[in-house]
C-alpha positions as CSV (number, residue, x, y, z in Angstrom):
1,M,43.6,-99.5,195.4
2,D,46.0,-102.1,193.9
3,W,49.6,-101.4,192.9
4,H,48.8,-101.4,189.1
5,T,46.1,-98.7,189.5
6,A,48.2,-96.6,191.9
7,L,51.1,-96.3,189.4
8,R,48.7,-94.9,186.8
9,R,46.9,-92.4,189.1
10,P,47.9,-88.8,188.4
11,L,49.4,-87.0,191.4
12,L,50.0,-83.6,189.8
13,G,47.5,-81.1,188.4
14,D,47.5,-80.0,184.7
15,N,50.8,-78.5,183.6
16,T,52.2,-78.5,187.1
17,A,55.6,-79.7,186.0
18,E,56.0,-76.9,183.4
19,K,54.7,-74.3,185.8
20,Q,57.3,-75.3,188.4
21,L,60.0,-75.4,185.8
22,G,58.9,-72.0,184.5
23,R,59.1,-70.4,187.9
24,F,62.5,-71.9,188.5
25,L,63.9,-70.6,185.2
26,V,62.6,-67.1,185.7
27,E,64.1,-67.0,189.2
28,Q,67.5,-68.0,187.8
29,M,67.6,-65.4,185.0
30,P,68.4,-61.9,186.1
31,A,66.1,-59.1,185.1
32,F,67.6,-56.6,182.6
33,E,68.5,-53.0,183.6
34,A,69.5,-50.8,180.7
35,P,73.0,-49.4,181.2
36,T,73.0,-45.6,181.1
37,N,76.4,-44.7,182.4
38,V,78.3,-44.4,179.1
39,R,81.8,-44.4,180.6
40,S,81.3,-47.5,182.7
41,W,79.4,-49.3,180.0
42,R,82.2,-48.7,177.5
43,R,84.5,-50.6,179.9
44,E,82.0,-53.2,180.8
45,R,80.9,-54.0,177.2
46,R,84.4,-55.1,176.3
47,S,84.6,-57.3,179.3
48,L,81.2,-58.8,178.6
49,Q,82.1,-59.5,175.0
50,K,85.2,-61.3,176.0
51,E,83.4,-63.3,178.7
52,A,80.6,-64.3,176.3
53,L,83.1,-65.5,173.7
54,A,85.2,-67.4,176.2
55,K,82.4,-69.0,178.3
56,I,79.7,-69.5,175.7
57,Y,80.4,-69.1,172.0
58,L,84.0,-70.1,171.6
59,R,84.6,-72.3,174.6
60,G,86.9,-75.2,173.8
61,Y,88.2,-73.8,170.5
62,S,91.9,-73.0,170.1
63,R,93.1,-69.5,169.6
64,K,94.9,-70.6,166.5
65,L,91.7,-71.8,164.9
66,I,89.7,-68.8,165.9
67,D,92.2,-66.3,164.6
68,S,93.3,-68.1,161.4
69,K,92.2,-66.8,158.0
70,P,89.7,-69.1,156.5
71,K,90.5,-71.2,153.4
72,V,88.4,-70.1,150.5
73,V,87.6,-72.0,147.3
74,W,86.2,-69.8,144.5
75,G,83.8,-71.2,141.9
76,P,82.1,-69.8,138.7
77,T,80.8,-66.3,138.3
78,L,77.1,-65.8,137.4
79,R,75.8,-62.7,135.6
80,P,72.1,-62.3,136.1
81,D,72.2,-58.7,135.1
82,K,74.7,-56.3,133.6
83,S,74.7,-54.2,136.9
84,Y,76.1,-57.0,139.2
85,V,77.6,-60.4,139.3
86,I,77.4,-63.4,141.7
87,R,80.6,-65.2,142.6
88,K,80.3,-68.7,144.0
89,L,82.5,-69.7,146.9
90,R,82.9,-71.9,149.9
91,Y,85.0,-71.2,153.0
92,E,86.2,-73.4,155.8
93,A,84.6,-72.4,159.2
94,Y,86.1,-75.4,161.1
95,P,88.5,-78.1,159.8
96,D,86.6,-79.9,157.0
97,Y,83.4,-78.0,157.8
98,W,82.8,-75.9,154.7
99,I,80.1,-73.2,154.2
100,P,78.8,-72.5,150.7
101,A,78.2,-68.9,149.9
102,L,77.4,-66.4,147.2
103,L,79.1,-63.0,146.8
104,Y,76.8,-60.4,145.1
105,Q,78.9,-57.4,144.0
106,P,78.4,-54.5,141.6
107,A,79.8,-55.1,138.1
108,R,81.9,-52.0,138.4
109,M,83.5,-50.7,141.6
110,S,86.0,-48.1,142.4
111,G,87.4,-47.3,145.9
112,R,85.7,-48.5,149.1
113,V,82.1,-49.6,149.1
114,P,79.7,-50.8,151.8
115,V,79.5,-54.5,152.6
116,V,76.6,-56.5,154.1
117,L,76.8,-60.0,155.6
118,N,73.5,-61.9,154.9
119,P,73.1,-65.0,157.1
120,N,69.8,-66.9,156.4
121,G,67.4,-68.7,158.6
122,H,65.4,-71.9,158.7
123,H,64.3,-71.9,155.1
124,S,64.7,-75.1,153.1
125,G,66.0,-73.2,150.0
126,G,68.8,-71.8,152.1
127,K,70.7,-69.1,150.2
128,A,68.4,-69.6,147.2
129,A,65.3,-68.4,149.1
130,I,63.5,-65.9,146.9
131,Y,63.4,-63.1,149.6
132,K,67.1,-63.5,150.2
133,Q,68.1,-63.5,146.6
134,A,66.0,-60.4,146.1
135,R,67.6,-58.6,149.0
136,C,71.2,-59.4,147.9
137,A,70.5,-58.5,144.3
138,N,69.1,-55.2,145.4
139,L,72.0,-54.4,147.6
140,A,74.4,-55.1,144.7
141,R,72.4,-52.9,142.4
142,R,72.9,-50.1,145.0
143,G,76.7,-50.5,144.9
144,V,76.9,-52.7,148.1
145,I,78.8,-56.0,148.3
146,A,76.5,-58.6,149.8
147,L,77.7,-62.0,151.0
148,S,75.0,-64.6,151.3
149,T,75.9,-67.6,153.5
150,E,74.3,-71.0,153.8
151,F,72.9,-71.9,157.2
152,A,73.5,-75.3,158.9
153,G,70.7,-77.6,158.0
154,M,69.5,-75.6,155.0
155,G,70.2,-75.8,151.3
156,E,73.5,-77.6,150.6
157,L,74.1,-78.1,154.4
158,E,70.9,-80.1,154.8
159,A,72.8,-83.0,156.6
160,D,72.8,-80.7,159.7
161,R,69.0,-80.2,159.7
162,Q,68.8,-81.2,163.4
163,H,70.3,-78.1,165.0
164,N,70.0,-79.6,168.5
165,N,72.7,-82.0,167.6
166,I,75.1,-79.3,168.8
167,A,74.5,-80.8,172.2
168,F,76.6,-83.7,171.2
169,V,79.5,-81.3,170.6
170,D,78.8,-79.8,174.0
171,L,79.2,-83.2,175.5
172,T,82.8,-83.2,174.4
173,G,83.6,-79.9,176.2
174,M,83.5,-77.8,173.0
175,A,80.6,-75.3,172.5
176,G,78.4,-76.7,169.8
177,V,77.1,-73.1,169.2
178,G,80.7,-72.2,168.3
179,L,80.3,-73.9,164.9
180,F,77.6,-71.4,164.1
181,Y,79.7,-68.5,165.5
182,L,82.8,-69.5,163.6
183,A,80.7,-69.7,160.4
184,L,79.7,-66.1,161.0
185,K,83.2,-64.9,162.0
186,K,84.9,-66.5,159.1
187,A,82.3,-65.1,156.7
188,L,83.0,-61.7,158.0
189,D,86.7,-62.4,157.4
190,V,86.0,-63.3,153.8
191,L,83.8,-60.2,153.2
192,L,86.3,-57.8,154.7
193,A,89.2,-59.3,152.7
194,H,87.6,-57.9,149.5
195,R,89.8,-55.2,148.2
196,N,86.8,-52.8,147.8
197,A,85.3,-53.4,151.3
198,D,84.8,-50.3,153.4
199,P,85.6,-51.3,157.0
200,K,83.6,-48.3,158.3
201,R,80.4,-49.5,156.5
202,V,79.9,-53.1,157.5
203,G,76.3,-54.3,157.9
204,C,74.6,-57.5,158.9
205,T,71.0,-58.5,158.3
206,G,68.8,-61.6,158.2
207,L,65.4,-63.1,158.9
208,S,64.6,-65.6,161.7
209,G,67.7,-67.7,162.3
210,G,69.4,-65.1,160.2
211,G,68.1,-62.5,162.6
212,W,69.5,-64.5,165.5
213,Q,72.9,-64.7,163.8
214,T,72.7,-61.0,163.1
215,I,72.3,-60.0,166.8
216,V,75.0,-62.5,168.0
217,I,77.8,-61.5,165.5
218,S,76.9,-57.8,165.7
219,A,76.9,-57.8,169.5
220,L,80.2,-59.6,169.8
221,D,82.2,-58.5,166.8
222,D,82.7,-54.7,166.6
223,R,83.6,-54.9,162.9
224,I,79.9,-54.9,162.3
225,T,78.9,-51.2,162.2
226,L,75.2,-51.5,161.2
227,S,72.7,-54.2,162.2
228,V,69.2,-55.1,161.0
229,P,67.9,-58.3,162.6
230,V,64.5,-59.3,161.4
231,A,62.2,-61.4,163.6
232,G,65.2,-63.0,165.0
233,Y,65.2,-63.0,168.8
234,T,63.8,-62.0,172.2
235,S,65.3,-62.4,175.7
236,V,65.6,-65.9,177.0
237,R,63.7,-64.8,180.1
238,A,60.8,-63.8,177.9
239,R,60.9,-67.1,176.1
240,V,59.9,-69.0,179.3
241,G,56.4,-67.5,178.8
242,C,56.1,-68.4,175.1
243,I,57.3,-71.8,173.9
244,K,57.1,-70.7,170.2
245,D,59.9,-68.2,170.9
246,I,62.4,-70.7,172.4
247,G,63.8,-71.9,169.1
248,D,66.6,-74.4,168.6
249,L,69.5,-75.0,171.0
250,E,71.9,-72.5,169.4
251,Q,69.6,-69.7,170.5
252,T,69.8,-70.8,174.1
253,P,73.3,-72.2,174.5
254,V,74.8,-73.6,177.7
255,D,75.4,-70.9,180.4
256,L,74.1,-68.0,178.2
257,T,72.1,-66.2,180.8
258,S,74.7,-66.7,183.5
259,V,76.7,-64.2,181.4
260,L,74.2,-62.1,179.4
261,D,70.8,-62.2,177.7
262,Y,69.7,-60.8,174.4
263,Q,68.8,-57.3,175.8
264,D,72.4,-57.1,176.9
265,M,73.5,-58.0,173.4
266,T,71.2,-55.3,172.0
267,A,72.7,-52.8,174.4
268,L,76.2,-53.9,173.2
269,L,75.3,-52.5,169.8
270,A,75.1,-48.9,171.1
271,P,75.8,-46.4,169.7
272,R,76.1,-48.3,166.3
273,P,73.1,-47.9,163.9
274,T,70.5,-50.6,164.5
275,L,67.1,-51.2,163.0
276,L,65.0,-53.9,164.7
277,I,62.2,-55.3,162.6
278,T,59.5,-57.6,163.8
279,N,56.2,-58.7,162.2
280,A,52.8,-57.8,163.7
281,N,51.1,-61.2,163.0
282,D,54.2,-63.4,163.0
283,E,53.0,-67.0,163.1
284,C,56.4,-68.4,163.8
285,C,58.1,-66.4,166.6
286,F,59.0,-63.0,168.0
287,R,55.8,-61.3,167.2
288,T,55.8,-57.5,167.6
289,D,53.7,-57.3,170.7
290,R,55.9,-59.9,172.5
291,A,59.3,-58.8,171.3
292,K,59.2,-55.0,171.1
293,P,58.9,-54.3,174.9
294,V,61.8,-56.7,175.6
295,I,64.3,-56.0,172.8
296,F,63.6,-52.4,171.8
297,D,61.8,-50.4,174.5
298,A,64.1,-51.9,177.2
299,V,67.3,-50.7,175.4
300,V,66.2,-47.2,174.4
301,P,67.6,-45.7,177.6
302,T,71.1,-46.9,176.6
303,Y,71.0,-45.4,173.2
304,R,69.6,-42.2,174.7
305,A,72.5,-42.1,177.1
306,F,74.9,-42.2,174.1
307,G,72.9,-39.4,172.5
308,A,72.2,-41.8,169.6
309,E,68.4,-42.4,169.7
310,D,68.2,-41.6,166.0
311,R,70.5,-44.6,165.3
312,F,68.2,-47.0,167.2
313,Q,65.0,-47.6,165.2
314,F,62.1,-50.1,165.3
315,Y,59.7,-51.2,162.6
316,S,56.7,-53.5,162.9
317,N,55.7,-55.0,159.5
318,T,52.0,-55.3,158.8
319,D,52.2,-56.1,155.0
320,P,52.0,-59.0,155.1
321,G,52.7,-59.0,158.8
322,T,53.7,-62.7,158.8
323,H,57.2,-64.2,159.2
324,N,58.8,-62.5,156.3
325,Y,61.6,-60.3,154.8
326,D,59.5,-59.3,151.8
327,A,59.2,-56.1,149.9
328,D,58.0,-53.9,152.8
329,N,60.7,-55.0,155.2
330,R,63.4,-54.8,152.5
331,S,62.2,-51.2,151.8
332,R,62.9,-50.4,155.5
333,L,66.4,-51.8,155.1
334,Y,67.1,-49.6,152.0
335,R,65.9,-46.5,153.8
336,F,68.0,-47.2,156.8
337,I,71.3,-47.8,154.9
338,N,70.6,-44.7,152.8
339,E,70.2,-42.7,156.0
340,Q,73.1,-44.2,157.9
341,W,75.6,-44.6,155.1
342,G,74.8,-41.6,153.0
343,L,73.6,-43.5,150.0
344,D,71.2,-42.1,147.5
345,S,69.2,-45.0,146.2
346,P,65.5,-45.9,145.7
347,T,63.7,-47.2,148.8
348,H,61.9,-49.9,146.8
349,D,63.0,-53.1,145.1
350,L,65.0,-52.7,141.9
351,H,65.4,-56.3,140.9
352,R,63.5,-58.1,138.1
353,P,61.8,-61.5,138.8
354,D,63.8,-63.1,136.0
355,E,67.0,-62.3,137.8
356,L,66.2,-64.8,140.6
357,L,67.7,-68.2,140.0
358,S,66.9,-71.8,140.9
359,E,68.4,-73.5,143.9
360,E,70.3,-75.8,141.6
361,A,71.8,-72.9,139.6
362,L,73.1,-71.4,142.9
363,N,74.6,-74.6,144.3
364,V,78.3,-74.2,145.1
365,G,79.2,-77.8,145.8
366,L,80.9,-79.3,148.8
367,P,84.3,-81.1,148.9
368,P,84.5,-84.9,149.0
369,V,85.2,-84.7,152.8
370,Q,82.6,-82.6,154.6
371,E,82.1,-82.9,158.3
372,T,78.7,-82.6,160.0
373,V,77.9,-81.5,163.5
374,R,77.4,-85.1,164.5
375,S,80.6,-86.3,162.9
376,I,82.6,-83.6,164.6
377,A,81.1,-84.6,167.9
378,L,81.8,-88.3,167.3
379,R,85.4,-87.7,166.2
380,R,86.2,-85.5,169.2
381,G,84.3,-87.8,171.5
382,R,86.2,-90.9,170.4
383,Q,89.4,-89.1,170.9
384,L,88.4,-88.2,174.5
385,V,87.1,-91.6,175.4
386,S,90.3,-93.2,174.2
387,T,92.3,-91.2,176.7
388,L,90.0,-91.9,179.7
389,R,91.4,-94.2,182.3
390,I,89.7,-96.4,185.0
391,P,90.5,-94.9,188.4
392,G,92.5,-97.6,190.2
393,T,93.0,-96.2,193.7
394,A,90.7,-94.8,196.4
395,A,92.3,-91.4,195.9
396,A,91.6,-91.5,192.1
397,R,88.0,-92.5,192.7
398,G,87.5,-89.7,195.2
399,K,89.0,-87.2,192.8
400,L,86.7,-88.5,190.0
401,R,83.6,-88.2,192.2
402,R,84.5,-84.6,193.0
403,Q,85.1,-83.9,189.3
404,L,81.7,-85.4,188.3
405,A,79.8,-83.5,191.1
406,Q,81.5,-80.2,189.9
407,L,80.8,-81.0,186.3
408,I,77.1,-81.6,186.7
409,R,77.0,-78.6,189.2
410,L,75.3,-80.9,191.7
411,P,72.9,-79.0,194.0
412,K,71.8,-80.4,197.3
413,Y,68.1,-81.0,198.1
414,E,66.3,-82.3,201.1
415,V,62.8,-84.0,200.9
416,S,60.0,-82.4,202.8
417,S,56.3,-83.6,202.8
418,A,53.3,-81.8,204.2
419,T,51.6,-85.2,205.0
420,G,54.6,-86.9,206.5
421,F,56.0,-90.3,205.6
422,P,53.3,-92.6,204.2
423,A,51.7,-95.4,206.3
424,P,52.2,-99.0,205.3
425,G,50.3,-100.0,202.2
426,I,49.9,-98.5,198.7
427,S,49.8,-94.8,198.4
428,G,50.8,-91.8,196.2
429,Q,52.5,-88.7,197.4
430,V,54.2,-85.6,196.1
431,L,57.6,-85.0,197.6
432,S,58.9,-81.4,197.8
433,L,62.6,-80.9,197.1
434,G,63.6,-77.3,197.0
435,P,61.9,-75.8,193.9
436,W,60.6,-79.2,192.8
437,A,57.6,-81.3,193.7
438,L,58.0,-84.9,192.5
439,P,55.2,-87.5,192.3
440,A,56.0,-90.8,193.9
441,N,54.2,-94.1,194.5
442,F,54.9,-96.1,197.7
443,L,54.4,-99.7,198.5
444,L,55.4,-100.1,202.2
445,H,55.3,-103.1,204.5
446,P,55.0,-102.6,208.3
447,S,57.9,-104.9,209.3
448,T,60.8,-104.6,206.8
449,S,63.5,-102.2,206.0
450,E,64.4,-103.7,202.6
451,T,63.6,-100.9,200.1
452,E,63.7,-100.5,196.3
453,L,63.9,-97.1,194.7
454,V,62.9,-97.1,191.0
455,A,63.2,-94.5,188.3
456,I,61.8,-95.1,184.8
457,D,62.3,-93.3,181.5
458,H,58.6,-93.5,180.6
459,G,57.5,-92.6,184.1
460,R,55.7,-94.3,186.9
461,S,52.8,-95.5,184.8
462,A,55.2,-97.7,182.9
463,G,56.6,-99.2,186.1
464,P,56.8,-102.8,187.2
465,A,53.2,-103.8,187.9
466,E,54.1,-107.0,189.7
467,L,54.8,-106.8,193.4
468,P,58.4,-107.2,194.6
469,A,59.5,-110.7,195.6
470,G,59.4,-111.0,199.4
471,A,58.5,-108.3,201.8
472,S,60.4,-105.4,200.2
473,N,59.3,-101.8,200.1
474,R,59.1,-100.1,196.7
475,V,59.1,-96.5,195.8
476,V,58.7,-95.4,192.1
477,I,59.4,-91.7,191.4
478,D,59.0,-89.4,188.4
479,L,62.2,-87.4,188.2
480,L,62.3,-84.1,186.3
481,G,61.7,-85.0,182.6
482,T,59.9,-88.2,183.2
483,G,56.3,-89.3,183.6
484,E,54.1,-86.6,185.1
485,Y,57.2,-84.5,185.5
486,R,57.9,-84.5,181.8
487,S,58.1,-81.1,180.1
488,D,58.6,-80.0,176.5
489,P,62.3,-80.5,175.7
490,R,62.5,-76.9,174.8
491,Y,61.7,-75.8,178.3
492,Q,64.1,-78.4,179.8
493,M,67.0,-77.2,177.7
494,L,66.7,-73.8,179.2
495,I,68.0,-75.2,182.5
496,D,71.5,-75.5,181.2
497,T,71.2,-72.0,179.8
498,T,70.9,-70.6,183.3
499,G,74.2,-72.2,184.4
500,H,72.6,-75.2,186.1
501,R,72.7,-78.7,184.6
502,L,69.6,-80.7,183.9
503,L,71.6,-83.9,184.6
504,G,72.8,-82.5,187.9
505,I,69.3,-81.5,189.0
506,R,68.0,-85.1,188.3
507,V,70.9,-86.7,190.1
508,A,70.3,-84.4,193.1
509,Q,66.6,-85.2,193.1
510,L,67.3,-88.9,193.2
511,L,70.0,-88.6,195.8
512,A,67.6,-86.6,198.1
513,V,64.9,-89.2,197.8
514,A,67.4,-92.0,198.5
515,R,68.6,-90.3,201.7
516,Y,65.0,-89.7,202.7
517,L,64.0,-93.3,202.3
518,K,67.1,-94.7,204.0
519,A,66.3,-92.5,207.0
520,R,62.6,-93.2,207.1
521,T,62.7,-97.0,206.4
522,S,65.8,-97.6,208.6
523,A,67.2,-99.4,205.6
524,D,70.9,-100.2,205.9
525,K,71.2,-99.7,202.1
526,L,68.8,-99.4,199.2
527,D,68.2,-101.3,196.0
528,L,68.3,-98.8,193.1
529,I,66.7,-99.6,189.8
530,G,66.9,-97.6,186.6
531,D,64.7,-98.6,183.7
532,G,65.6,-97.2,180.2
533,P,68.9,-95.7,179.1
534,V,68.3,-92.2,180.5
535,C,67.2,-93.4,184.0
536,A,69.8,-96.2,183.9
537,F,72.6,-93.7,183.5
538,T,71.1,-91.3,186.1
539,C,70.9,-94.1,188.6
540,M,74.4,-95.2,187.8
541,L,75.7,-91.7,188.4
542,V,73.8,-91.4,191.7
543,A,75.2,-94.7,192.9
544,A,78.7,-93.8,191.8
545,L,78.6,-90.5,193.7
546,E,77.3,-92.0,197.0
547,P,77.9,-95.7,196.9
548,G,77.3,-96.0,200.6
549,L,73.6,-95.5,200.1
550,F,73.0,-98.6,197.9
551,K,73.6,-102.4,198.0
552,T,72.4,-103.2,194.5
553,L,72.1,-101.3,191.2
554,T,69.8,-102.9,188.6
555,L,69.9,-101.3,185.1
556,Q,67.1,-102.3,182.8
557,A,69.1,-101.0,179.8
558,N,72.4,-101.9,178.2
559,V,74.1,-98.5,178.5
560,K,77.8,-99.2,177.9
561,S,78.7,-95.7,176.6
562,I,77.2,-92.3,176.4
563,L,79.1,-91.8,173.2
564,G,77.5,-95.0,172.0
565,L,74.1,-93.4,172.3
566,I,75.2,-90.9,169.7
567,E,76.8,-93.5,167.5
568,W,73.5,-95.4,167.5
569,G,71.8,-92.4,166.0
570,Q,69.8,-91.2,169.0
571,T,68.3,-87.7,168.7
572,Y,69.1,-85.0,171.2
573,E,65.5,-85.0,172.5
574,S,65.6,-88.8,173.2
575,I,68.7,-88.5,175.5
576,Q,68.5,-84.9,176.5
577,L,68.3,-85.8,180.2
578,V,71.8,-87.3,180.3
579,M,73.5,-84.6,178.1
580,C,75.9,-82.5,180.1
581,F,78.6,-80.1,178.8
582,G,82.0,-81.6,179.0
583,L,81.0,-85.0,180.4
584,L,83.2,-87.0,178.0
585,E,86.2,-84.9,179.1
586,V,85.9,-86.5,182.6
587,A,84.1,-89.9,182.3
588,D,82.1,-92.3,180.2
589,V,80.2,-95.3,181.5
590,P,83.2,-97.5,182.4
591,Q,84.7,-94.8,184.6
592,V,81.3,-94.2,186.3
593,Q,80.9,-98.0,186.9
594,A,84.4,-98.1,188.5
595,L,82.9,-95.9,191.3
596,L,80.2,-98.4,192.3
597,E,82.3,-99.7,195.1
598,G,80.6,-102.4,197.2
599,I,77.4,-102.3,195.0
600,A,76.2,-105.4,193.2
601,L,75.6,-104.3,189.6
602,R,72.9,-106.2,187.7
603,Q,72.0,-105.8,184.1
604,P,69.4,-108.5,183.3
605,G,69.5,-107.7,179.5
606,R,73.2,-108.3,179.1
607,V,74.5,-111.6,177.7
608,V,78.2,-110.9,178.5
609,P,79.6,-110.2,182.0
610,V,79.8,-106.6,183.3
611,S,83.4,-105.3,183.4
612,S,83.7,-102.5,186.0
613,G,84.8,-101.7,189.6
614,A,81.3,-102.8,190.8
615,A,80.8,-106.2,192.5
616,R,80.0,-108.8,189.9
617,V,76.9,-110.9,190.1
618,P,75.9,-113.9,188.0
619,I,74.2,-112.9,184.8
620,G,70.6,-113.9,184.8
621,R,67.1,-112.7,185.7
622,H,67.0,-110.2,188.6
623,K,64.2,-111.0,191.0
624,N,62.4,-107.8,190.1
625,A,63.1,-107.6,186.4
626,R,60.1,-106.9,184.3
627,R,58.5,-109.8,182.6
């Protein structure tokens, strides 16, 4: 078998990478046990709420911003029917990040009346979606004030359609999911500031992404006294077994399951009235047969312990049974609020079709300056990068190495192989490193210790087909997320949810293989090659953390800044493998390069000299650069 053929020969079975990743994820996520000691749970729930806000949803945000009253700009009032009105408004969730909203309220009110926050999900019409207009109009006709908010990426906020861009905010050490949470919190502030709002009757309900928003704000903000999430969530642990249920990054934010999972959030609702609705034939996500055992059955013991089983209800929609918040599901909402709030209103829709307005008619309008998730990340990232300094002393470099290892939560792996180290020649082998089994190709000579270690964004099959110049060994490996070890990005993003770091695991894998090769080939130092921006940065970080392992670092990519990848318009999925929470608070590429002490850095694609702490080499063609 020649080298070219060997690189393209599969070494893993079908879905092996995802199966291994799935096992790893489930092992890292604790199983749920319903709390049944009411006294201890009352104490623990407050602690858990604070921890979730501090470590997940509001990490990196100032107390002043969190607690400040939102700025509100009111627009025209619409009168679709004599029984209620719609007031247009926008409120500021984050500086220069405005949320358009509609306030449905009865035309006549006296005293305190119930209020309901209505976040919407992934529907292109946003707050103008027919099912949402109908629900809010019906609530207003029943004497309830309903606030309908726009969801990021939908309707007038379409510029943020790529929800996974919140990873770019994470990169700056500020929780990207916090922008979603602040939009909810500030909406609740607006709603409860209404002079007729009854603080004892505050509901929240929504479909899909609106259901996800409902469980999060209801679990973490005790001002919500009644919750009706519809087809909105299941546990993260359960999502490992169904990729359709994983959702976007905000549903599985960094470190979530190291603090709590969605069953815990559901238990945090007790003993407040809660109606969970799912759809029996949901083609999107959170179908009844998958979600009910996890999010309802599992939490019943907690409500039972509070003596509040009647306040915890479940409904599975079969008409139409698809992903919906249509008439049947709305009817269940009306019945529930009648029962829990003592209302006396019909349990069917009261609105007329001609009351429902076009998206254009419901547009609120945005100010001339409106941030997006990406622009917030770039603004903060540029500020951070401008303050970073090149470590100029051995002590400073040692400190930065420790900071980077801690930041990426670097695990330590050792390579083991059932078949032993390969014999000279061309071969393929799967290397075991803790929970991982990585495919690698070996080209070994009997009488040399010179060894190249290669990692490639597109995997081994895209590797250098030509043999190395001279008698050098070469090992090409598929790290987690590349080649045969590539998984769906949705599975990979669950790693950071568990408290581990995807980048840290990849760095640890490559370090383990490098140590293994150095010991088995008797190489004094290795030549490390990273092909593509993702593997180039991974290799750079590996060499920076343990420069004594390597004599040269060749980067087949011009990566001058992680922030630059965002500026160039890269998607989260394309650079997911180098995204790490808070990285830009500690270092960017120049700081990492300054740690390459004694390593010759080669970047064949560059046309200007490298400026770093690494040893400089003439710019030109590396002997093993791809032709």
